[in-house]
C-alpha positions as CSV (number, residue, x, y, z in Angstrom):
1,X,61.0,73.6,33.7
2,X,60.4,73.7,37.4
3,X,61.3,76.8,39.3
4,X,64.1,76.6,41.7
5,X,63.1,77.2,45.3
6,X,63.7,80.8,46.6
7,X,67.1,81.4,48.2
8,X,66.9,81.9,51.9
9,X,68.8,85.0,53.1
10,X,72.2,84.2,54.7
11,X,72.0,85.4,58.3
12,X,75.1,83.6,59.6
13,X,77.2,86.8,59.5
14,X,76.6,90.3,60.5
15,X,75.0,92.1,57.6
16,X,75.3,95.9,57.4
17,X,75.3,98.4,54.5
18,X,78.9,99.2,54.0
19,X,78.6,100.8,50.6
20,X,78.8,104.2,52.3
21,X,81.6,104.7,54.8
22,X,79.2,106.6,57.0
23,X,77.0,103.5,57.6
24,X,73.6,105.2,57.1
25,X,71.1,105.2,60.0
26,X,68.4,103.3,58.2
27,X,68.0,99.6,59.1
28,X,70.3,97.8,56.6
29,X,70.4,94.3,58.0
30,X,70.8,92.8,61.5
31,X,72.3,95.9,63.0
32,X,70.9,99.4,62.8
33,X,73.1,102.3,63.7
34,X,71.1,104.9,65.6
35,X,73.4,107.6,66.7
36,X,77.0,108.5,67.6
37,X,77.7,108.5,71.3
38,X,81.5,108.9,71.4
39,X,84.4,109.8,69.1
40,X,88.2,109.3,68.9
41,X,90.9,110.1,66.4
42,X,90.4,106.8,64.4
43,X,86.8,105.8,65.0
44,X,83.5,106.6,66.6
45,X,81.2,104.6,68.9
46,X,77.5,104.4,68.1
47,X,74.4,103.3,69.8
48,X,73.0,100.5,67.6
49,X,70.2,97.9,67.6
50,X,70.9,94.2,66.9
51,X,67.7,93.1,65.3
52,X,68.7,89.5,65.1
53,X,69.1,89.2,68.9
54,X,66.7,92.0,69.8
55,X,69.2,93.9,71.9
56,X,71.0,97.3,72.0
57,X,74.7,97.2,71.3
58,X,77.7,99.5,70.9
59,X,79.1,99.7,67.4
60,X,82.6,101.0,66.9
61,X,83.4,102.0,63.3
62,X,86.2,103.7,61.4
63,X,85.7,107.3,60.5
64,X,85.4,108.0,56.7
65,X,88.9,109.5,56.5
66,X,90.4,106.5,58.5
67,X,89.4,103.6,56.3
68,X,93.0,102.6,55.9
69,X,93.3,101.8,59.6
70,X,91.3,98.6,59.4
71,X,94.1,96.4,60.6
72,X,94.5,98.5,63.8
73,X,90.7,98.3,64.4
74,X,90.8,94.5,63.9
75,X,93.7,94.2,66.3
76,X,91.9,96.3,68.9
77,X,88.8,94.2,68.5
78,X,90.7,90.9,68.8
79,X,92.6,92.0,71.9
80,X,89.3,93.1,73.6
81,X,87.6,89.8,72.6
82,X,90.5,87.7,74.1
83,X,90.4,89.5,77.4
84,X,87.5,87.8,79.1
85,X,87.0,89.6,82.4
86,X,83.9,90.9,84.3
87,X,85.3,94.5,84.3
88,X,86.3,94.6,80.6
89,X,83.7,95.4,77.9
90,X,83.0,92.2,75.9
91,X,83.5,92.3,72.1
92,X,80.8,90.4,70.2
93,X,81.5,90.6,66.4
94,X,83.9,92.0,63.8
95,X,82.3,93.6,60.7
96,X,84.1,93.5,57.4
97,X,83.3,95.3,54.1
98,X,82.8,93.8,50.6
99,X,86.5,93.7,50.2
100,X,86.8,91.8,53.5
101,X,88.6,94.7,55.2
102,X,87.7,95.3,58.8
103,X,85.3,98.3,59.2
104,X,83.8,98.0,62.6
105,X,83.1,95.8,65.6
106,X,80.1,95.2,67.9
107,X,80.4,95.1,71.7
108,X,78.4,95.3,74.8
109,X,76.5,98.6,75.3
110,X,77.3,100.2,78.7
111,X,74.7,102.9,79.4
112,X,75.7,105.3,82.2
113,X,78.6,107.6,82.6
114,X,82.4,107.5,82.6
115,X,84.7,108.1,85.6
116,X,85.6,111.5,84.3
117,X,82.0,112.6,84.3
118,X,81.5,111.3,87.7
119,X,84.6,113.1,89.1
120,X,83.5,116.3,87.5
121,X,80.1,116.0,89.2
122,X,81.7,115.2,92.5
123,X,84.1,118.2,92.3
124,X,81.1,120.5,91.5
125,X,79.2,119.2,94.5
126,X,82.2,119.8,96.8
127,X,82.8,123.3,95.4
128,X,79.1,124.2,96.0
129,X,79.2,122.8,99.5
130,X,76.6,120.1,98.7
131,X,76.8,116.7,100.4
132,X,78.0,113.7,98.3
133,X,75.7,110.8,97.5
134,X,76.7,107.4,98.9
135,X,77.8,106.3,95.4
136,X,80.1,109.3,95.1
137,X,82.0,109.3,98.3
138,X,85.7,108.3,98.7
139,X,84.9,104.6,99.5
140,X,82.7,104.4,96.4
141,X,85.3,106.0,94.1
142,X,88.0,103.7,95.4
143,X,85.8,100.7,94.8
144,X,85.4,101.8,91.2
145,X,89.1,102.1,90.6
146,X,89.8,98.9,92.5
147,X,87.6,97.0,90.0
148,X,89.5,98.6,87.1
149,X,92.9,97.7,88.7
150,X,91.7,94.1,88.8
151,X,90.9,94.2,85.1
152,X,94.3,95.8,84.3
153,X,96.0,93.1,86.4
154,X,94.2,90.4,84.4
155,X,95.5,92.1,81.2
156,X,99.0,92.3,82.5
157,X,98.9,88.5,83.4
158,X,97.9,88.0,79.7
159,X,100.9,90.1,78.6
160,X,98.9,93.1,77.5
161,X,99.6,96.8,78.5
162,X,96.6,99.1,77.9
163,X,98.7,102.4,77.4
164,X,95.6,104.7,77.5
165,X,94.2,104.3,81.0
166,X,92.2,107.4,81.8
167,X,88.8,108.3,83.4
168,X,86.9,108.5,80.1
169,X,87.9,104.8,79.4
170,X,86.3,103.7,82.6
171,X,82.5,103.2,82.2
172,X,80.1,103.1,85.1
173,X,76.8,101.4,84.2
174,X,73.5,102.6,85.6
175,X,73.3,99.6,87.9
176,X,76.9,100.3,89.2
177,X,78.9,97.8,87.2
178,X,82.3,99.0,86.1
179,X,84.0,98.4,82.8
180,X,87.4,99.2,81.1
181,X,87.3,99.8,77.4
182,X,89.3,101.0,74.4
183,X,92.3,98.7,73.6
184,X,93.3,100.7,70.5
185,X,96.8,101.5,71.9
186,X,97.4,98.2,73.7
187,X,100.8,96.6,73.5
188,X,101.6,93.0,73.9
189,X,104.8,92.6,75.9
190,X,105.3,88.8,75.9
191,X,104.1,86.0,73.6
192,X,101.1,84.2,75.0
193,X,98.8,82.3,72.6
194,X,96.4,83.5,71.2
195,X,97.4,87.1,71.7
196,X,101.0,86.5,70.5
197,X,99.9,86.4,66.9
198,X,98.6,90.0,67.2
199,X,102.1,91.5,67.7
200,X,102.7,91.8,64.0
201,X,100.0,94.5,63.6
202,X,101.6,97.9,64.1
203,X,99.8,100.5,66.2
204,X,101.7,103.5,64.8
205,X,104.0,106.1,66.3
206,X,103.3,109.7,67.1
207,X,105.5,112.8,67.0
208,X,106.4,113.3,70.7
209,X,106.9,117.0,70.1
210,X,103.2,117.5,69.4
211,X,101.1,117.2,72.6
212,X,97.8,116.8,70.7
213,X,99.0,114.2,68.4
214,X,100.8,112.4,71.2
215,X,97.6,112.3,73.2
216,X,95.6,111.1,70.2
217,X,97.8,108.3,68.9
218,X,99.9,107.1,71.8
219,X,97.8,107.9,74.9
220,X,96.4,110.8,76.8
221,X,99.1,113.2,78.0
222,X,97.6,114.0,81.3
223,X,97.6,110.3,82.4
224,X,100.8,109.1,80.8
225,X,103.9,107.8,82.6
226,X,107.0,109.9,82.2
227,X,108.7,107.2,80.0
228,X,105.6,107.1,77.7
229,X,105.5,110.9,77.4
230,X,109.2,110.9,76.5
231,X,108.5,108.5,73.6
232,X,110.2,105.4,75.0
233,X,107.4,103.1,73.6
234,X,109.7,100.2,72.8
235,X,110.7,99.5,76.4
236,X,107.4,100.4,77.9
237,X,106.4,97.9,80.6
238,X,103.5,97.2,83.0
239,X,104.8,99.9,85.3
240,X,103.6,102.5,82.8
241,X,100.0,101.4,83.3
242,X,100.6,101.5,87.1
243,X,101.6,105.2,86.8
244,X,98.3,106.0,84.9
245,X,96.3,104.1,87.6
246,X,98.3,106.1,90.3
247,X,97.3,109.4,88.6
248,X,93.7,108.4,88.7
249,X,94.0,107.3,92.4
250,X,95.6,110.7,93.1
251,X,92.6,112.4,91.5
252,X,90.1,110.2,93.4
253,X,91.8,111.0,96.7
254,X,92.5,114.8,96.2
255,X,89.6,115.6,93.8
256,X,92.0,117.5,91.6
257,X,94.4,116.4,88.9
258,X,98.2,116.4,89.7
259,X,99.0,118.3,86.5
260,X,96.0,120.0,85.0
261,X,95.2,122.2,88.0
262,X,98.3,124.1,87.2
263,X,97.2,127.3,85.5
264,X,100.1,127.0,83.0
265,X,98.3,124.4,80.8
266,X,101.0,124.6,78.1
267,X,103.5,123.1,80.6
268,X,101.5,119.9,81.2
269,X,103.5,117.8,78.7
270,X,106.8,118.9,80.2
271,X,105.6,118.3,83.7
272,X,104.5,114.8,82.7
273,X,107.8,114.1,81.0
274,X,109.6,115.1,84.2
275,X,107.1,113.3,86.5
276,X,106.5,116.4,88.5
277,X,103.3,115.3,90.3
278,X,102.0,117.9,92.8
279,X,102.8,116.4,96.3
280,X,99.9,114.6,97.9
281,X,98.4,116.3,101.0
282,X,95.5,114.7,102.8
283,X,94.9,117.9,104.7
284,X,93.9,119.6,101.4
285,X,91.5,116.9,100.4
286,X,87.7,117.5,100.9
287,X,87.3,114.2,102.7
288,X,89.5,112.5,105.3
289,X,92.1,110.5,103.3
290,X,94.0,107.7,105.1
291,X,97.8,108.2,105.1
292,X,98.2,104.7,103.7
293,X,96.2,105.5,100.5
294,X,98.4,108.6,100.0
295,X,101.5,106.4,100.3
296,X,100.1,103.9,97.8
297,X,99.4,106.7,95.3
298,X,102.9,108.2,95.7
299,X,104.5,104.8,95.1
300,X,102.4,104.2,92.0
301,X,103.3,107.6,90.6
302,X,107.1,107.4,91.3
303,X,109.2,109.0,88.5
304,X,111.4,105.9,88.0
305,X,109.5,102.7,86.8
306,X,111.6,100.5,89.2
307,X,110.3,102.5,92.2
308,X,106.6,101.8,91.3
309,X,104.6,98.6,91.8
310,X,105.8,96.2,89.1
311,X,102.3,95.7,87.7
312,X,98.7,96.3,88.5
313,X,98.4,93.1,90.5
314,X,101.0,94.3,93.0
315,X,99.1,97.6,93.3
316,X,95.9,95.7,93.9
317,X,97.6,93.6,96.6
318,X,98.7,96.7,98.5
319,X,95.2,98.2,98.3
320,X,93.8,94.9,99.6
321,X,96.3,95.0,102.5
322,X,95.1,98.4,103.4
323,X,91.4,97.4,103.3
324,X,92.2,94.4,105.6
325,X,94.0,96.6,108.0
326,X,97.4,95.1,107.3
327,X,100.8,96.8,106.8
328,X,101.3,98.0,103.2
329,X,104.4,97.9,101.1
330,X,104.4,101.6,100.3
331,X,106.3,103.8,102.7
332,X,107.6,103.0,106.2
333,X,105.4,101.4,108.9
334,X,105.1,104.0,111.6
335,X,103.7,103.6,115.1
336,X,100.8,105.8,114.1
337,X,100.0,103.5,111.2
338,X,100.1,100.5,113.4
339,X,97.7,102.1,115.9
340,X,95.3,103.0,113.1
341,X,95.3,99.5,111.8
342,X,94.6,98.2,115.3
343,X,91.7,100.5,115.6
344,X,90.3,99.5,112.2
345,X,90.7,95.8,112.8
346,X,89.3,95.8,116.4
347,X,87.0,98.8,116.9
348,X,85.1,97.1,119.8
349,X,88.3,96.2,121.6
350,X,89.6,99.7,121.0
351,X,86.4,101.2,122.5
352,X,86.6,98.8,125.5
353,X,90.3,99.8,126.1
354,X,89.5,103.5,126.0
355,X,86.6,103.1,128.4
356,X,88.8,101.1,130.8
357,X,91.5,103.8,130.7
358,X,89.0,106.5,131.4
359,X,87.7,104.5,134.4
360,X,91.2,104.0,135.7
361,X,91.8,107.8,135.3
362,X,88.6,108.5,137.1
363,X,89.4,106.2,139.9
364,X,92.9,107.8,140.3
365,X,91.3,111.3,140.3
366,X,88.8,110.3,143.0
367,X,91.6,108.7,145.1
368,X,93.6,111.9,144.9
369,X,90.7,114.1,145.8
370,X,89.7,112.0,148.8
371,X,93.3,111.8,150.1
């Protein structure tokens, strides 16, 4: 009887050893998990090697005690995969176990640091009196956040609220590219195919009386909007993300957090719930901060959602107006602001005007002295 030809291995799907919930480090298929590089309450992110495509990847998997959260992980992966934007980490593959339950997903590996690490380094440099590098100064920090605001605006246009915007979820690659990650707490606010089908997967609720649990399951307390901190998750809108972006803008401008620099750390949750942001003061910042940027941060962190920018796109528009030297929507347009805009738009004309005025003054002085 002729022998049947040997069966070729099936490489059409991601193969990985899922017999152990720990996903052992040894090569077990197309992806080899090398080491853990980040952890959360539900899962952990690993540095891994994709042997099929000969590239390094990030591999987010459930922790052993969270194996029942597969649907949440699947929802997170699907949302991330649908949001195709240059500043959002791309999702490549979803990994299922022998029972077809979601266990992990593969995404682009971003090697570098997060915004939180960068801000910590900048604060240490300023405290030690050391000069900042060009990629650490105020303009560079604003460019980083501006890129993320653009990514959030794109998500808002797709009907998705992130709900966990914070410096540790903003990744800065070694070559300067910026990415937003972690859609585990994302909420879909209006039906838009294909994301509308994901609304049936629940993300869970947290006990709002427990700050640690609240920060773990429903966002990070220090960057929450007042309405989110008060547990009003059902009516949460895009303005909530705007508040989180405003807190980060505040921290970028002032180089200190509006809540956490308070020595009474235990009062942070209550301060967030009340929206008691420490007033912005450009004179206390280590770098010269334009008044317009302070006004934009104040509007973004207004206590009432209706007093903020309606979404990240509107916040981006006001930042762009400032960068172009135009009047911003935040605050009143004073004569001083108009003069500064004129100086920024036409520095050569401003210099010429000053020189001409000095010449006129000099001529008047000479005339008075000679007569």
